[in-house]
mmCIF entry with sequence, helices, sheets and N, C-alpha, C, O atoms, coordinates in Angstrom:
data_MODEL
# 
_entry.id   MODEL 
# 
_entity.id                         1 
_entity.type                       polymer 
_entity.pdbx_number_of_molecules   1 
# 
_entity_poly.entity_id                      1 
_entity_poly.type                           'polypeptide(L)' 
_entity_poly.nstd_linkage                   no 
_entity_poly.nstd_monomer                   no 
_entity_poly.pdbx_seq_one_letter_code       
;(UNK)(UNK)(UNK)(UNK)(UNK)(UNK)(UNK)(UNK)(UNK)(UNK)(UNK)(UNK)(UNK)(UNK)(UNK)(UNK)
(UNK)(UNK)(UNK)(UNK)(UNK)(UNK)(UNK)(UNK)(UNK)(UNK)(UNK)(UNK)(UNK)(UNK)(UNK)(UNK)
(UNK)(UNK)(UNK)(UNK)(UNK)(UNK)(UNK)(UNK)(UNK)(UNK)(UNK)(UNK)(UNK)(UNK)(UNK)(UNK)
(UNK)(UNK)(UNK)(UNK)
;
_entity_poly.pdbx_seq_one_letter_code_can   XXXXXXXXXXXXXXXXXXXXXXXXXXXXXXXXXXXXXXXXXXXXXXXXXXXX 
_entity_poly.pdbx_strand_id                 A 
# 
loop_
_entity_poly_seq.entity_id 
_entity_poly_seq.num 
_entity_poly_seq.mon_id 
_entity_poly_seq.hetero 
1 1  UNK n 
1 2  UNK n 
1 3  UNK n 
1 4  UNK n 
1 5  UNK n 
1 6  UNK n 
1 7  UNK n 
1 8  UNK n 
1 9  UNK n 
1 10 UNK n 
1 11 UNK n 
1 12 UNK n 
1 13 UNK n 
1 14 UNK n 
1 15 UNK n 
1 16 UNK n 
1 17 UNK n 
1 18 UNK n 
1 19 UNK n 
1 20 UNK n 
1 21 UNK n 
1 22 UNK n 
1 23 UNK n 
1 24 UNK n 
1 25 UNK n 
1 26 UNK n 
1 27 UNK n 
1 28 UNK n 
1 29 UNK n 
1 30 UNK n 
1 31 UNK n 
1 32 UNK n 
1 33 UNK n 
1 34 UNK n 
1 35 UNK n 
1 36 UNK n 
1 37 UNK n 
1 38 UNK n 
1 39 UNK n 
1 40 UNK n 
1 41 UNK n 
1 42 UNK n 
1 43 UNK n 
1 44 UNK n 
1 45 UNK n 
1 46 UNK n 
1 47 UNK n 
1 48 UNK n 
1 49 UNK n 
1 50 UNK n 
1 51 UNK n 
1 52 UNK n 
# 
_struct_asym.id          A 
_struct_asym.entity_id   1 
# 
_struct_conf.conf_type_id            HELX_P 
_struct_conf.id                      HELX_P1 
_struct_conf.pdbx_PDB_helix_id       AA1 
_struct_conf.beg_label_comp_id       UNK 
_struct_conf.beg_label_asym_id       A 
_struct_conf.beg_label_seq_id        2 
_struct_conf.pdbx_beg_PDB_ins_code   ? 
_struct_conf.end_label_comp_id       UNK 
_struct_conf.end_label_asym_id       A 
_struct_conf.end_label_seq_id        29 
_struct_conf.pdbx_end_PDB_ins_code   ? 
_struct_conf.beg_auth_comp_id        UNK 
_struct_conf.beg_auth_asym_id        A 
_struct_conf.beg_auth_seq_id         2 
_struct_conf.end_auth_comp_id        UNK 
_struct_conf.end_auth_asym_id        A 
_struct_conf.end_auth_seq_id         29 
_struct_conf.pdbx_PDB_helix_class    1 
_struct_conf.details                 ? 
_struct_conf.pdbx_PDB_helix_length   28 
# 
_struct_conf_type.id          HELX_P 
_struct_conf_type.criteria    ? 
_struct_conf_type.reference   ? 
# 
loop_
_atom_site.group_PDB 
_atom_site.id 
_atom_site.type_symbol 
_atom_site.label_atom_id 
_atom_site.label_alt_id 
_atom_site.label_comp_id 
_atom_site.label_asym_id 
_atom_site.label_entity_id 
_atom_site.label_seq_id 
_atom_site.pdbx_PDB_ins_code 
_atom_site.Cartn_x 
_atom_site.Cartn_y 
_atom_site.Cartn_z 
_atom_site.occupancy 
_atom_site.B_iso_or_equiv 
_atom_site.pdbx_formal_charge 
_atom_site.auth_seq_id 
_atom_site.auth_comp_id 
_atom_site.auth_asym_id 
_atom_site.auth_atom_id 
_atom_site.pdbx_PDB_model_num 
ATOM 1   N N  . UNK A 1 1  ? -33.197 -4.254  5.603   1.00 0.00 ? 1  UNK A N  1 
ATOM 2   C CA . UNK A 1 1  ? -32.031 -3.427  5.822   1.00 0.00 ? 1  UNK A CA 1 
ATOM 3   C C  . UNK A 1 1  ? -30.867 -4.260  6.343   1.00 0.00 ? 1  UNK A C  1 
ATOM 4   O O  . UNK A 1 1  ? -29.714 -4.005  5.996   1.00 0.00 ? 1  UNK A O  1 
ATOM 5   N N  . UNK A 1 2  ? -31.167 -5.254  7.173   1.00 0.00 ? 2  UNK A N  1 
ATOM 6   C CA . UNK A 1 2  ? -30.120 -6.105  7.709   1.00 0.00 ? 2  UNK A CA 1 
ATOM 7   C C  . UNK A 1 2  ? -29.463 -6.949  6.633   1.00 0.00 ? 2  UNK A C  1 
ATOM 8   O O  . UNK A 1 2  ? -28.265 -7.223  6.696   1.00 0.00 ? 2  UNK A O  1 
ATOM 9   N N  . UNK A 1 3  ? -30.254 -7.366  5.636   1.00 0.00 ? 3  UNK A N  1 
ATOM 10  C CA . UNK A 1 3  ? -29.692 -8.164  4.536   1.00 0.00 ? 3  UNK A CA 1 
ATOM 11  C C  . UNK A 1 3  ? -28.746 -7.321  3.690   1.00 0.00 ? 3  UNK A C  1 
ATOM 12  O O  . UNK A 1 3  ? -27.736 -7.822  3.196   1.00 0.00 ? 3  UNK A O  1 
ATOM 13  N N  . UNK A 1 4  ? -29.070 -6.055  3.525   1.00 0.00 ? 4  UNK A N  1 
ATOM 14  C CA . UNK A 1 4  ? -28.214 -5.166  2.729   1.00 0.00 ? 4  UNK A CA 1 
ATOM 15  C C  . UNK A 1 4  ? -26.867 -4.968  3.430   1.00 0.00 ? 4  UNK A C  1 
ATOM 16  O O  . UNK A 1 4  ? -25.817 -5.020  2.789   1.00 0.00 ? 4  UNK A O  1 
ATOM 17  N N  . UNK A 1 5  ? -26.901 -4.743  4.727   1.00 0.00 ? 5  UNK A N  1 
ATOM 18  C CA . UNK A 1 5  ? -25.651 -4.567  5.480   1.00 0.00 ? 5  UNK A CA 1 
ATOM 19  C C  . UNK A 1 5  ? -24.836 -5.855  5.455   1.00 0.00 ? 5  UNK A C  1 
ATOM 20  O O  . UNK A 1 5  ? -23.613 -5.818  5.312   1.00 0.00 ? 5  UNK A O  1 
ATOM 21  N N  . UNK A 1 6  ? -25.515 -6.999  5.595   1.00 0.00 ? 6  UNK A N  1 
ATOM 22  C CA . UNK A 1 6  ? -24.815 -8.283  5.519   1.00 0.00 ? 6  UNK A CA 1 
ATOM 23  C C  . UNK A 1 6  ? -24.161 -8.491  4.166   1.00 0.00 ? 6  UNK A C  1 
ATOM 24  O O  . UNK A 1 6  ? -23.039 -8.993  4.085   1.00 0.00 ? 6  UNK A O  1 
ATOM 25  N N  . UNK A 1 7  ? -24.860 -8.106  3.097   1.00 0.00 ? 7  UNK A N  1 
ATOM 26  C CA . UNK A 1 7  ? -24.304 -8.232  1.751   1.00 0.00 ? 7  UNK A CA 1 
ATOM 27  C C  . UNK A 1 7  ? -23.082 -7.331  1.577   1.00 0.00 ? 7  UNK A C  1 
ATOM 28  O O  . UNK A 1 7  ? -22.091 -7.732  0.968   1.00 0.00 ? 7  UNK A O  1 
ATOM 29  N N  . UNK A 1 8  ? -23.157 -6.126  2.109   1.00 0.00 ? 8  UNK A N  1 
ATOM 30  C CA . UNK A 1 8  ? -22.027 -5.204  2.006   1.00 0.00 ? 8  UNK A CA 1 
ATOM 31  C C  . UNK A 1 8  ? -20.823 -5.751  2.779   1.00 0.00 ? 8  UNK A C  1 
ATOM 32  O O  . UNK A 1 8  ? -19.693 -5.667  2.297   1.00 0.00 ? 8  UNK A O  1 
ATOM 33  N N  . UNK A 1 9  ? -21.051 -6.305  3.963   1.00 0.00 ? 9  UNK A N  1 
ATOM 34  C CA . UNK A 1 9  ? -19.963 -6.881  4.743   1.00 0.00 ? 9  UNK A CA 1 
ATOM 35  C C  . UNK A 1 9  ? -19.327 -8.052  4.002   1.00 0.00 ? 9  UNK A C  1 
ATOM 36  O O  . UNK A 1 9  ? -18.103 -8.174  3.962   1.00 0.00 ? 9  UNK A O  1 
ATOM 37  N N  . UNK A 1 10 ? -20.156 -8.909  3.417   1.00 0.00 ? 10 UNK A N  1 
ATOM 38  C CA . UNK A 1 10 ? -19.639 -10.054 2.657   1.00 0.00 ? 10 UNK A CA 1 
ATOM 39  C C  . UNK A 1 10 ? -18.817 -9.581  1.464   1.00 0.00 ? 10 UNK A C  1 
ATOM 40  O O  . UNK A 1 10 ? -17.762 -10.148 1.181   1.00 0.00 ? 10 UNK A O  1 
ATOM 41  N N  . UNK A 1 11 ? -19.283 -8.553  0.762   1.00 0.00 ? 11 UNK A N  1 
ATOM 42  C CA . UNK A 1 11 ? -18.539 -8.024  -0.385  1.00 0.00 ? 11 UNK A CA 1 
ATOM 43  C C  . UNK A 1 11 ? -17.205 -7.422  0.049   1.00 0.00 ? 11 UNK A C  1 
ATOM 44  O O  . UNK A 1 11 ? -16.207 -7.567  -0.656  1.00 0.00 ? 11 UNK A O  1 
ATOM 45  N N  . UNK A 1 12 ? -17.174 -6.751  1.194   1.00 0.00 ? 12 UNK A N  1 
ATOM 46  C CA . UNK A 1 12 ? -15.921 -6.175  1.693   1.00 0.00 ? 12 UNK A CA 1 
ATOM 47  C C  . UNK A 1 12 ? -14.929 -7.274  2.056   1.00 0.00 ? 12 UNK A C  1 
ATOM 48  O O  . UNK A 1 12 ? -13.739 -7.164  1.760   1.00 0.00 ? 12 UNK A O  1 
ATOM 49  N N  . UNK A 1 13 ? -15.419 -8.336  2.698   1.00 0.00 ? 13 UNK A N  1 
ATOM 50  C CA . UNK A 1 13 ? -14.547 -9.459  3.053   1.00 0.00 ? 13 UNK A CA 1 
ATOM 51  C C  . UNK A 1 13 ? -14.016 -10.137 1.794   1.00 0.00 ? 13 UNK A C  1 
ATOM 52  O O  . UNK A 1 13 ? -12.831 -10.465 1.726   1.00 0.00 ? 13 UNK A O  1 
ATOM 53  N N  . UNK A 1 14 ? -14.864 -10.348 0.809   1.00 0.00 ? 14 UNK A N  1 
ATOM 54  C CA . UNK A 1 14 ? -14.420 -10.971 -0.444  1.00 0.00 ? 14 UNK A CA 1 
ATOM 55  C C  . UNK A 1 14 ? -13.416 -10.090 -1.180  1.00 0.00 ? 14 UNK A C  1 
ATOM 56  O O  . UNK A 1 14 ? -12.466 -10.599 -1.774  1.00 0.00 ? 14 UNK A O  1 
ATOM 57  N N  . UNK A 1 15 ? -13.617 -8.787  -1.147  1.00 0.00 ? 15 UNK A N  1 
ATOM 58  C CA . UNK A 1 15 ? -12.665 -7.869  -1.792  1.00 0.00 ? 15 UNK A CA 1 
ATOM 59  C C  . UNK A 1 15 ? -11.311 -7.929  -1.087  1.00 0.00 ? 15 UNK A C  1 
ATOM 60  O O  . UNK A 1 15 ? -10.268 -7.910  -1.741  1.00 0.00 ? 15 UNK A O  1 
ATOM 61  N N  . UNK A 1 16 ? -11.324 -8.001  0.241   1.00 0.00 ? 16 UNK A N  1 
ATOM 62  C CA . UNK A 1 16 ? -10.072 -8.115  0.989   1.00 0.00 ? 16 UNK A CA 1 
ATOM 63  C C  . UNK A 1 16 ? -9.343  -9.412  0.682   1.00 0.00 ? 16 UNK A C  1 
ATOM 64  O O  . UNK A 1 16 ? -8.127  -9.418  0.494   1.00 0.00 ? 16 UNK A O  1 
ATOM 65  N N  . UNK A 1 17 ? -10.087 -10.508 0.630   1.00 0.00 ? 17 UNK A N  1 
ATOM 66  C CA . UNK A 1 17 ? -9.478  -11.798 0.290   1.00 0.00 ? 17 UNK A CA 1 
ATOM 67  C C  . UNK A 1 17 ? -8.929  -11.795 -1.138  1.00 0.00 ? 17 UNK A C  1 
ATOM 68  O O  . UNK A 1 17 ? -7.872  -12.368 -1.403  1.00 0.00 ? 17 UNK A O  1 
ATOM 69  N N  . UNK A 1 18 ? -9.644  -11.152 -2.044  1.00 0.00 ? 18 UNK A N  1 
ATOM 70  C CA . UNK A 1 18 ? -9.160  -11.046 -3.415  1.00 0.00 ? 18 UNK A CA 1 
ATOM 71  C C  . UNK A 1 18 ? -7.887  -10.230 -3.505  1.00 0.00 ? 18 UNK A C  1 
ATOM 72  O O  . UNK A 1 18 ? -6.993  -10.558 -4.286  1.00 0.00 ? 18 UNK A O  1 
ATOM 73  N N  . UNK A 1 19 ? -7.792  -9.176  -2.721  1.00 0.00 ? 19 UNK A N  1 
ATOM 74  C CA . UNK A 1 19 ? -6.585  -8.354  -2.715  1.00 0.00 ? 19 UNK A CA 1 
ATOM 75  C C  . UNK A 1 19 ? -5.394  -9.137  -2.164  1.00 0.00 ? 19 UNK A C  1 
ATOM 76  O O  . UNK A 1 19 ? -4.292  -9.052  -2.706  1.00 0.00 ? 19 UNK A O  1 
ATOM 77  N N  . UNK A 1 20 ? -5.609  -9.893  -1.098  1.00 0.00 ? 20 UNK A N  1 
ATOM 78  C CA . UNK A 1 20 ? -4.537  -10.713 -0.531  1.00 0.00 ? 20 UNK A CA 1 
ATOM 79  C C  . UNK A 1 20 ? -4.116  -11.792 -1.519  1.00 0.00 ? 20 UNK A C  1 
ATOM 80  O O  . UNK A 1 20 ? -2.924  -12.051 -1.689  1.00 0.00 ? 20 UNK A O  1 
ATOM 81  N N  . UNK A 1 21 ? -5.084  -12.418 -2.167  1.00 0.00 ? 21 UNK A N  1 
ATOM 82  C CA . UNK A 1 21 ? -4.766  -13.454 -3.154  1.00 0.00 ? 21 UNK A CA 1 
ATOM 83  C C  . UNK A 1 21 ? -3.977  -12.864 -4.320  1.00 0.00 ? 21 UNK A C  1 
ATOM 84  O O  . UNK A 1 21 ? -3.034  -13.489 -4.806  1.00 0.00 ? 21 UNK A O  1 
ATOM 85  N N  . UNK A 1 22 ? -4.350  -11.672 -4.772  1.00 0.00 ? 22 UNK A N  1 
ATOM 86  C CA . UNK A 1 22 ? -3.624  -11.041 -5.869  1.00 0.00 ? 22 UNK A CA 1 
ATOM 87  C C  . UNK A 1 22 ? -2.200  -10.692 -5.463  1.00 0.00 ? 22 UNK A C  1 
ATOM 88  O O  . UNK A 1 22 ? -1.281  -10.772 -6.278  1.00 0.00 ? 22 UNK A O  1 
ATOM 89  N N  . UNK A 1 23 ? -2.012  -10.300 -4.188  1.00 0.00 ? 23 UNK A N  1 
ATOM 90  C CA . UNK A 1 23 ? -0.667  -9.982  -3.713  1.00 0.00 ? 23 UNK A CA 1 
ATOM 91  C C  . UNK A 1 23 ? 0.226   -11.223 -3.743  1.00 0.00 ? 23 UNK A C  1 
ATOM 92  O O  . UNK A 1 23 ? 1.423   -11.117 -4.011  1.00 0.00 ? 23 UNK A O  1 
ATOM 93  N N  . UNK A 1 24 ? -0.346  -12.393 -3.472  1.00 0.00 ? 24 UNK A N  1 
ATOM 94  C CA . UNK A 1 24 ? 0.439   -13.626 -3.501  1.00 0.00 ? 24 UNK A CA 1 
ATOM 95  C C  . UNK A 1 24 ? 0.636   -14.151 -4.922  1.00 0.00 ? 24 UNK A C  1 
ATOM 96  O O  . UNK A 1 24 ? 1.718   -14.634 -5.256  1.00 0.00 ? 24 UNK A O  1 
ATOM 97  N N  . UNK A 1 25 ? -0.389  -14.063 -5.753  1.00 0.00 ? 25 UNK A N  1 
ATOM 98  C CA . UNK A 1 25 ? -0.340  -14.665 -7.090  1.00 0.00 ? 25 UNK A CA 1 
ATOM 99  C C  . UNK A 1 25 ? 0.201   -13.690 -8.129  1.00 0.00 ? 25 UNK A C  1 
ATOM 100 O O  . UNK A 1 25 ? 0.642   -14.121 -9.194  1.00 0.00 ? 25 UNK A O  1 
ATOM 101 N N  . UNK A 1 26 ? 0.181   -12.392 -7.850  1.00 0.00 ? 26 UNK A N  1 
ATOM 102 C CA . UNK A 1 26 ? 0.611   -11.379 -8.812  1.00 0.00 ? 26 UNK A CA 1 
ATOM 103 C C  . UNK A 1 26 ? 2.000   -11.595 -9.373  1.00 0.00 ? 26 UNK A C  1 
ATOM 104 O O  . UNK A 1 26 ? 2.163   -11.547 -10.592 1.00 0.00 ? 26 UNK A O  1 
ATOM 105 N N  . UNK A 1 27 ? 3.026   -11.835 -8.539  1.00 0.00 ? 27 UNK A N  1 
ATOM 106 C CA . UNK A 1 27 ? 4.373   -12.046 -9.092  1.00 0.00 ? 27 UNK A CA 1 
ATOM 107 C C  . UNK A 1 27 ? 4.462   -13.285 -9.988  1.00 0.00 ? 27 UNK A C  1 
ATOM 108 O O  . UNK A 1 27 ? 5.266   -13.314 -10.920 1.00 0.00 ? 27 UNK A O  1 
ATOM 109 N N  . UNK A 1 28 ? 3.661   -14.288 -9.723  1.00 0.00 ? 28 UNK A N  1 
ATOM 110 C CA . UNK A 1 28 ? 3.656   -15.481 -10.579 1.00 0.00 ? 28 UNK A CA 1 
ATOM 111 C C  . UNK A 1 28 ? 3.090   -15.132 -11.954 1.00 0.00 ? 28 UNK A C  1 
ATOM 112 O O  . UNK A 1 28 ? 3.524   -15.673 -12.971 1.00 0.00 ? 28 UNK A O  1 
ATOM 113 N N  . UNK A 1 29 ? 2.115   -14.221 -11.971 1.00 0.00 ? 29 UNK A N  1 
ATOM 114 C CA . UNK A 1 29 ? 1.482   -13.818 -13.231 1.00 0.00 ? 29 UNK A CA 1 
ATOM 115 C C  . UNK A 1 29 ? 2.267   -12.742 -13.972 1.00 0.00 ? 29 UNK A C  1 
ATOM 116 O O  . UNK A 1 29 ? 1.896   -12.364 -15.084 1.00 0.00 ? 29 UNK A O  1 
ATOM 117 N N  . UNK A 1 30 ? 3.351   -12.243 -13.369 1.00 0.00 ? 30 UNK A N  1 
ATOM 118 C CA . UNK A 1 30 ? 4.193   -11.276 -14.065 1.00 0.00 ? 30 UNK A CA 1 
ATOM 119 C C  . UNK A 1 30 ? 4.036   -9.844  -13.603 1.00 0.00 ? 30 UNK A C  1 
ATOM 120 O O  . UNK A 1 30 ? 4.613   -8.941  -14.209 1.00 0.00 ? 30 UNK A O  1 
ATOM 121 N N  . UNK A 1 31 ? 3.268   -9.606  -12.543 1.00 0.00 ? 31 UNK A N  1 
ATOM 122 C CA . UNK A 1 31 ? 3.132   -8.256  -12.017 1.00 0.00 ? 31 UNK A CA 1 
ATOM 123 C C  . UNK A 1 31 ? 4.279   -7.982  -11.050 1.00 0.00 ? 31 UNK A C  1 
ATOM 124 O O  . UNK A 1 31 ? 4.566   -8.798  -10.174 1.00 0.00 ? 31 UNK A O  1 
ATOM 125 N N  . UNK A 1 32 ? 4.931   -6.840  -11.209 1.00 0.00 ? 32 UNK A N  1 
ATOM 126 C CA . UNK A 1 32 ? 6.073   -6.480  -10.370 1.00 0.00 ? 32 UNK A CA 1 
ATOM 127 C C  . UNK A 1 32 ? 5.628   -5.418  -9.375  1.00 0.00 ? 32 UNK A C  1 
ATOM 128 O O  . UNK A 1 32 ? 5.257   -4.311  -9.768  1.00 0.00 ? 32 UNK A O  1 
ATOM 129 N N  . UNK A 1 33 ? 5.665   -5.750  -8.095  1.00 0.00 ? 33 UNK A N  1 
ATOM 130 C CA . UNK A 1 33 ? 5.214   -4.832  -7.059  1.00 0.00 ? 33 UNK A CA 1 
ATOM 131 C C  . UNK A 1 33 ? 6.363   -4.080  -6.398  1.00 0.00 ? 33 UNK A C  1 
ATOM 132 O O  . UNK A 1 33 ? 6.130   -3.306  -5.469  1.00 0.00 ? 33 UNK A O  1 
ATOM 133 N N  . UNK A 1 34 ? 7.591   -4.287  -6.848  1.00 0.00 ? 34 UNK A N  1 
ATOM 134 C CA . UNK A 1 34 ? 8.725   -3.647  -6.193  1.00 0.00 ? 34 UNK A CA 1 
ATOM 135 C C  . UNK A 1 34 ? 8.803   -2.163  -6.577  1.00 0.00 ? 34 UNK A C  1 
ATOM 136 O O  . UNK A 1 34 ? 8.414   -1.762  -7.674  1.00 0.00 ? 34 UNK A O  1 
ATOM 137 N N  . UNK A 1 35 ? 9.312   -1.377  -5.647  1.00 0.00 ? 35 UNK A N  1 
ATOM 138 C CA . UNK A 1 35 ? 9.463   0.054   -5.893  1.00 0.00 ? 35 UNK A CA 1 
ATOM 139 C C  . UNK A 1 35 ? 10.647  0.301   -6.811  1.00 0.00 ? 35 UNK A C  1 
ATOM 140 O O  . UNK A 1 35 ? 11.617  -0.456  -6.768  1.00 0.00 ? 35 UNK A O  1 
ATOM 141 N N  . UNK A 1 36 ? 10.601  1.334   -7.640  1.00 0.00 ? 36 UNK A N  1 
ATOM 142 C CA . UNK A 1 36 ? 11.743  1.643   -8.501  1.00 0.00 ? 36 UNK A CA 1 
ATOM 143 C C  . UNK A 1 36 ? 12.957  2.042   -7.666  1.00 0.00 ? 36 UNK A C  1 
ATOM 144 O O  . UNK A 1 36 ? 12.832  2.764   -6.676  1.00 0.00 ? 36 UNK A O  1 
ATOM 145 N N  . UNK A 1 37 ? 14.121  1.569   -8.070  1.00 0.00 ? 37 UNK A N  1 
ATOM 146 C CA . UNK A 1 37 ? 15.358  1.824   -7.338  1.00 0.00 ? 37 UNK A CA 1 
ATOM 147 C C  . UNK A 1 37 ? 16.086  3.000   -7.974  1.00 0.00 ? 37 UNK A C  1 
ATOM 148 O O  . UNK A 1 37 ? 16.838  2.824   -8.932  1.00 0.00 ? 37 UNK A O  1 
ATOM 149 N N  . UNK A 1 38 ? 15.864  4.192   -7.446  1.00 0.00 ? 38 UNK A N  1 
ATOM 150 C CA . UNK A 1 38 ? 16.569  5.380   -7.930  1.00 0.00 ? 38 UNK A CA 1 
ATOM 151 C C  . UNK A 1 38 ? 17.139  6.126   -6.735  1.00 0.00 ? 38 UNK A C  1 
ATOM 152 O O  . UNK A 1 38 ? 16.504  6.217   -5.685  1.00 0.00 ? 38 UNK A O  1 
ATOM 153 N N  . UNK A 1 39 ? 18.335  6.655   -6.904  1.00 0.00 ? 39 UNK A N  1 
ATOM 154 C CA . UNK A 1 39 ? 18.983  7.418   -5.845  1.00 0.00 ? 39 UNK A CA 1 
ATOM 155 C C  . UNK A 1 39 ? 18.659  8.885   -6.029  1.00 0.00 ? 39 UNK A C  1 
ATOM 156 O O  . UNK A 1 39 ? 18.781  9.422   -7.131  1.00 0.00 ? 39 UNK A O  1 
ATOM 157 N N  . UNK A 1 40 ? 18.247  9.531   -4.957  1.00 0.00 ? 40 UNK A N  1 
ATOM 158 C CA . UNK A 1 40 ? 17.903  10.949  -4.997  1.00 0.00 ? 40 UNK A CA 1 
ATOM 159 C C  . UNK A 1 40 ? 18.813  11.675  -4.023  1.00 0.00 ? 40 UNK A C  1 
ATOM 160 O O  . UNK A 1 40 ? 18.866  11.336  -2.841  1.00 0.00 ? 40 UNK A O  1 
ATOM 161 N N  . UNK A 1 41 ? 19.530  12.675  -4.523  1.00 0.00 ? 41 UNK A N  1 
ATOM 162 C CA . UNK A 1 41 ? 20.409  13.475  -3.669  1.00 0.00 ? 41 UNK A CA 1 
ATOM 163 C C  . UNK A 1 41 ? 19.880  14.896  -3.636  1.00 0.00 ? 41 UNK A C  1 
ATOM 164 O O  . UNK A 1 41 ? 19.697  15.532  -4.674  1.00 0.00 ? 41 UNK A O  1 
ATOM 165 N N  . UNK A 1 42 ? 19.637  15.382  -2.431  1.00 0.00 ? 42 UNK A N  1 
ATOM 166 C CA . UNK A 1 42 ? 19.135  16.739  -2.235  1.00 0.00 ? 42 UNK A CA 1 
ATOM 167 C C  . UNK A 1 42 ? 20.062  17.436  -1.246  1.00 0.00 ? 42 UNK A C  1 
ATOM 168 O O  . UNK A 1 42 ? 20.246  16.946  -0.132  1.00 0.00 ? 42 UNK A O  1 
ATOM 169 N N  . UNK A 1 43 ? 20.653  18.575  -1.634  1.00 0.00 ? 43 UNK A N  1 
ATOM 170 C CA . UNK A 1 43 ? 21.531  19.285  -0.698  1.00 0.00 ? 43 UNK A CA 1 
ATOM 171 C C  . UNK A 1 43 ? 20.719  19.873  0.460   1.00 0.00 ? 43 UNK A C  1 
ATOM 172 O O  . UNK A 1 43 ? 19.624  20.401  0.265   1.00 0.00 ? 43 UNK A O  1 
ATOM 173 N N  . UNK A 1 44 ? 21.279  19.770  1.666   1.00 0.00 ? 44 UNK A N  1 
ATOM 174 C CA . UNK A 1 44 ? 20.620  20.282  2.862   1.00 0.00 ? 44 UNK A CA 1 
ATOM 175 C C  . UNK A 1 44 ? 21.560  21.256  3.551   1.00 0.00 ? 44 UNK A C  1 
ATOM 176 O O  . UNK A 1 44 ? 22.729  20.939  3.773   1.00 0.00 ? 44 UNK A O  1 
ATOM 177 N N  . UNK A 1 45 ? 21.065  22.427  3.889   1.00 0.00 ? 45 UNK A N  1 
ATOM 178 C CA . UNK A 1 45 ? 21.833  23.431  4.600   1.00 0.00 ? 45 UNK A CA 1 
ATOM 179 C C  . UNK A 1 45 ? 21.387  23.422  6.062   1.00 0.00 ? 45 UNK A C  1 
ATOM 180 O O  . UNK A 1 45 ? 20.211  23.628  6.361   1.00 0.00 ? 45 UNK A O  1 
ATOM 181 N N  . UNK A 1 46 ? 22.337  23.180  6.968   1.00 0.00 ? 46 UNK A N  1 
ATOM 182 C CA . UNK A 1 46 ? 22.034  23.166  8.394   1.00 0.00 ? 46 UNK A CA 1 
ATOM 183 C C  . UNK A 1 46 ? 22.496  24.459  9.018   1.00 0.00 ? 46 UNK A C  1 
ATOM 184 O O  . UNK A 1 46 ? 23.650  24.855  8.857   1.00 0.00 ? 46 UNK A O  1 
ATOM 185 N N  . UNK A 1 47 ? 21.593  25.126  9.737   1.00 0.00 ? 47 UNK A N  1 
ATOM 186 C CA . UNK A 1 47 ? 21.924  26.354  10.436  1.00 0.00 ? 47 UNK A CA 1 
ATOM 187 C C  . UNK A 1 47 ? 22.188  26.018  11.899  1.00 0.00 ? 47 UNK A C  1 
ATOM 188 O O  . UNK A 1 47 ? 21.353  25.383  12.544  1.00 0.00 ? 47 UNK A O  1 
ATOM 189 N N  . UNK A 1 48 ? 23.355  26.439  12.444  1.00 0.00 ? 48 UNK A N  1 
ATOM 190 C CA . UNK A 1 48 ? 23.625  26.146  13.859  1.00 0.00 ? 48 UNK A CA 1 
ATOM 191 C C  . UNK A 1 48 ? 22.684  26.943  14.754  1.00 0.00 ? 48 UNK A C  1 
ATOM 192 O O  . UNK A 1 48 ? 22.375  28.100  14.470  1.00 0.00 ? 48 UNK A O  1 
ATOM 193 N N  . UNK A 1 49 ? 22.232  26.311  15.840  1.00 0.00 ? 49 UNK A N  1 
ATOM 194 C CA . UNK A 1 49 ? 21.359  27.020  16.776  1.00 0.00 ? 49 UNK A CA 1 
ATOM 195 C C  . UNK A 1 49 ? 22.211  27.587  17.913  1.00 0.00 ? 49 UNK A C  1 
ATOM 196 O O  . UNK A 1 49 ? 23.300  27.086  18.194  1.00 0.00 ? 49 UNK A O  1 
ATOM 197 N N  . UNK A 1 50 ? 21.705  28.628  18.556  1.00 0.00 ? 50 UNK A N  1 
ATOM 198 C CA . UNK A 1 50 ? 22.445  29.248  19.636  1.00 0.00 ? 50 UNK A CA 1 
ATOM 199 C C  . UNK A 1 50 ? 22.087  28.651  20.995  1.00 0.00 ? 50 UNK A C  1 
ATOM 200 O O  . UNK A 1 50 ? 22.604  29.111  22.013  1.00 0.00 ? 50 UNK A O  1 
ATOM 201 N N  . UNK A 1 51 ? 21.232  27.657  21.041  1.00 0.00 ? 51 UNK A N  1 
ATOM 202 C CA . UNK A 1 51 ? 20.906  26.953  22.266  1.00 0.00 ? 51 UNK A CA 1 
ATOM 203 C C  . UNK A 1 51 ? 19.780  27.580  23.069  1.00 0.00 ? 51 UNK A C  1 
ATOM 204 O O  . UNK A 1 51 ? 19.509  27.128  24.182  1.00 0.00 ? 51 UNK A O  1 
ATOM 205 N N  . UNK A 1 52 ? 19.116  28.599  22.551  1.00 0.00 ? 52 UNK A N  1 
ATOM 206 C CA . UNK A 1 52 ? 18.038  29.224  23.328  1.00 0.00 ? 52 UNK A CA 1 
ATOM 207 C C  . UNK A 1 52 ? 16.687  28.735  22.896  1.00 0.00 ? 52 UNK A C  1 
ATOM 208 O O  . UNK A 1 52 ? 15.671  29.160  23.447  1.00 0.00 ? 52 UNK A O  1 
# 
């Protein structure tokens, strides 16, 4: 049972390292991680409060 937990921990660490490596190497490979730049305008109605 201890070997299974150790294997799972090692796999989680390797997955984390792979994710970090992909974040660094992704833009070099042509992956774009930037958010789309769109302007959103939503009208807001403010109701005055009476202070109570």
